[in-house]
Structure formats: C-alpha cells, structure tokens
C-alpha positions in Angstrom: -8.0 16.8 9.7 -5.5 14.3 8.4 -6.7 11.8 5.8 -7.4 8.2 6.8 -6.9 5.1 4.8 -8.0 1.5 4.6 -7.2 -1.7 2.7 -9.8 -3.8 0.8 -9.5 -7.2 2.5 -8.1 -8.8 -0.6 -5.5 -6.0 -1.0 -4.5 -6.6 2.6 -4.2 -10.3 1.8 -2.0 -9.5 -1.3 0.2 -7.4 0.9 0.6 -10.1 3.6 1.2 -12.8 0.9 3.9 -10.7 -0.8 5.6 -10.0 2.5 5.5 -13.7 3.4 6.9 -14.7 0.0 9.8 -12.3 0.5 10.4 -13.6 4.0 10.4 -17.3 3.0 11.9 -17.1 -0.5 14.4 -14.2 -0.1 15.2 -13.2 3.5 13.7 -11.4 6.5 15.7 -8.4 5.5 14.1 -8.2 2.1 10.7 -8.8 3.6 11.3 -5.9 6.0 12.4 -3.7 3.1 9.2 -4.6 1.2 7.0 -3.8 4.2 8.8 -0.5 4.7 8.3 0.4 1.0 4.6 -0.3 1.2 4.2 1.6 4.5 6.1 4.5 3.1 4.0 4.5 0.0 0.8 4.5 2.1 2.1 7.3 4.2 2.9 9.3 1.1 -0.6 8.7 -0.3 -2.2 9.8 2.9 -0.1 12.9 3.0 -0.8 13.8 -0.6 -3.5 11.6 -2.0 -3.8 13.4 -5.3 -0.1 13.0 -6.1 -0.8 10.2 -8.6 -2.9 10.8 -11.6 -6.2 9.1 -12.3 -5.5 6.1 -14.5 -9.0 4.4 -14.5 -12.5 5.2 -13.7 -14.0 5.5 -11.1 -11.2 7.9 -10.0 -8.6 5.1 -9.5 -5.0 6.2 -9.1 -1.8 4.1 -9.4 1.4 4.3 -7.3 4.4 2.4 -8.4 6.8 1.1 -5.8 10.4 1.9 -6.9 12.3 -1.0 -5.4 9.8 -3.8 -5.8 7.7 -4.8 -8.8 4.4 -3.8 -7.2 1.7 -1.3 -7.9 -0.8 0.2 -5.4 -4.2 1.0 -6.9 -6.2 3.3 -4.7 -9.0 5.9 -4.7 -9.1 9.2 -2.9 -12.4 10.1 -1.4 -12.2 13.9 -0.8 -15.6 14.1 1.0 -14.6 11.6 3.6 -10.8 12.4 3.5 -10.0 8.7 3.0 -7.6 6.7 0.8 -9.1 3.3 -0.2 -6.5 0.8 -1.3 -7.9 -1.8 -3.7 -4.8 -3.7 -4.8 -1.2 -4.4 -4.0 -0.6 -5.9 -7.4 2.6 -7.6 -8.6 3.4 -6.3 -12.1 3.3 -9.8 -13.5 -0.4 -10.2 -12.7 -3.2 -9.8 -15.2 -4.1 -6.1 -15.2 -7.6 -5.2 -13.9 -8.2 -8.4 -12.0 -9.1 -6.3 -9.0 -11.7 -4.0 -10.6 -14.7 -5.6 -8.9 -13.2 -4.5 -5.6 -13.6 -0.8 -6.4 -17.2 -1.4 -7.3 -18.2 -2.8 -3.9 
C-alpha cells in the first residue's frame, strides 16, 4: 500500500503564503517553480519517507529544498503509512516555532 500524506493546517498556510509571495513579488514562473519543488519534495518523501534522518524528537525529519530557502519538517508514521508535514519553514524564520504542531 502506498504511503499517504497530510499537511498540518498551518504548514499548508505557510506553503500557500510562500507561493503567493513568489507570485506577487517575483513572477508566476518563480511561483510555479516553487510549487513544483514542494510537490516534488512531498512525492519523494511519500516514496521514501525514511530518506531523511531524524533531527528532533519525536521522530521529526527535515528535508531541504535545493532551489528555494525552505525546509520541510515532517514525521513518518510507519504504522499508518503516513507522512505528516508540520512546517514549510523559510530558513530565515526562528527555528522550532512549529514544535507545538507536532504535539497536537
């Protein structure tokens, strides 16, 4: 059975806000490239959820986007075969601001 995935509502908001920022401040082409980068990252995580090492407890992993200054924080739930995405964090943000999301 293929793995599923889901975004924490605030992570989804971060994703949408970043795409909107690139659309309005850069160009639709840059926004499209950002969306493609995130969607490709999510697909890679679903295909191989343990590809990234655990960086924080409880079992939080980190995926760095290569073209954009963003990090995806997620957890792999092997029992339910699900990737839970807790943050699409810009690298300039305060680390750990999203921790309470993983505790919900």
